[in-house]
C-alpha positions as CSV (number, residue, x, y, z in Angstrom):
1,M,-13.1,-1.2,5.4
2,D,-10.9,2.1,3.7
3,G,-11.0,3.4,0.0
4,A,-9.9,1.8,-2.7
5,L,-5.9,1.4,-3.2
6,K,-3.8,0.2,-5.8
7,I,-0.9,-1.4,-5.4
8,V,1.8,-2.4,-8.7
9,P,5.2,-3.2,-8.1
10,L,6.6,-0.3,-7.7
11,G,4.3,2.1,-6.9
12,M,0.5,2.6,-4.9
13,A,-2.3,4.9,-5.4
14,G,-5.5,5.7,-3.5
15,D,-8.4,8.2,-3.5
16,E,-5.1,10.8,-1.7
17,L,-2.3,8.9,-1.8
18,S,0.2,8.4,-4.7
19,C,3.7,6.4,-3.7
20,D,6.9,5.8,-6.1
21,F,8.9,3.2,-4.5
22,K,12.9,2.1,-5.7
23,S,13.2,-1.1,-3.6
24,V,10.9,-3.8,-2.9
25,S,10.9,-6.8,-0.2
26,R,9.0,-9.6,1.2
27,A,9.1,-12.3,4.7
28,G,6.3,-14.0,4.1
29,D,3.0,-11.7,4.3
30,V,4.7,-8.3,4.7
31,V,5.5,-6.3,2.2
32,T,8.1,-3.3,2.7
33,W,8.6,-0.9,-0.5
34,R,10.7,2.3,-0.1
35,G,10.4,5.7,-1.6
36,S,8.4,8.6,-1.6
37,C,4.9,9.6,-1.4
38,G,2.2,12.5,-1.4
39,F,-0.5,13.7,-3.0
40,P,-2.3,15.7,-2.6
41,E,0.9,16.9,-0.4
42,K,4.2,16.6,-1.5
43,S,5.8,14.0,-1.8
44,R,8.5,12.9,0.9
45,D,10.9,10.4,1.7
46,A,8.3,6.9,3.2
47,T,8.6,3.2,4.0
48,V,5.8,1.5,3.6
49,V,4.9,-1.7,5.4
50,A,1.3,-3.7,3.8
51,A,0.7,-6.8,6.1
52,L,-2.0,-9.5,5.1
53,H,-3.8,-11.1,7.6
54,G,-6.4,-13.4,6.0
55,E,-7.9,-11.3,3.2
56,V,-7.5,-7.4,5.4
57,L,-4.3,-6.1,4.0
58,S,-2.9,-3.2,6.7
59,V,-1.3,-0.1,5.1
60,R,1.3,1.7,7.6
61,I,3.5,4.7,6.1
62,N,6.5,5.5,8.1
63,G,5.1,3.5,11.1
64,N,1.5,5.5,11.2
65,G,-1.1,3.4,9.9
66,I,-3.1,4.7,6.3
67,G,-6.1,1.9,6.6
68,S,-7.1,-1.7,6.2
69,Y,-8.5,-2.8,2.8
70,Q,-10.2,-5.9,1.7
71,R,-8.0,-8.4,-1.0
72,C,-9.7,-8.5,-4.6
73,R,-8.8,-11.0,-6.5
74,P,-6.2,-10.8,-8.6
75,G,-7.0,-8.7,-11.5
76,S,-10.2,-8.1,-11.0
77,G,-10.8,-5.2,-8.6
78,V,-13.7,-7.2,-7.1
79,P,-13.1,-8.3,-3.4
80,G,-13.0,-12.0,-3.3
């Protein structure tokens, strides 16, 4: 698994990533956000797709995989 990724309704942040979203949609276990991502690079337009497979969340930005993350219990910060 990769590092930690914090997801909020219209944002996402990790060790080397920060995203601000203008829209979000969901189809089953797949969520798509549209907005911009950057850090440390300059923010650029981005489409972020996260797909949940069991307890593993796979994340892609503009079609490029950035990693897989173990899902935590809501509000705990602890994998569960």
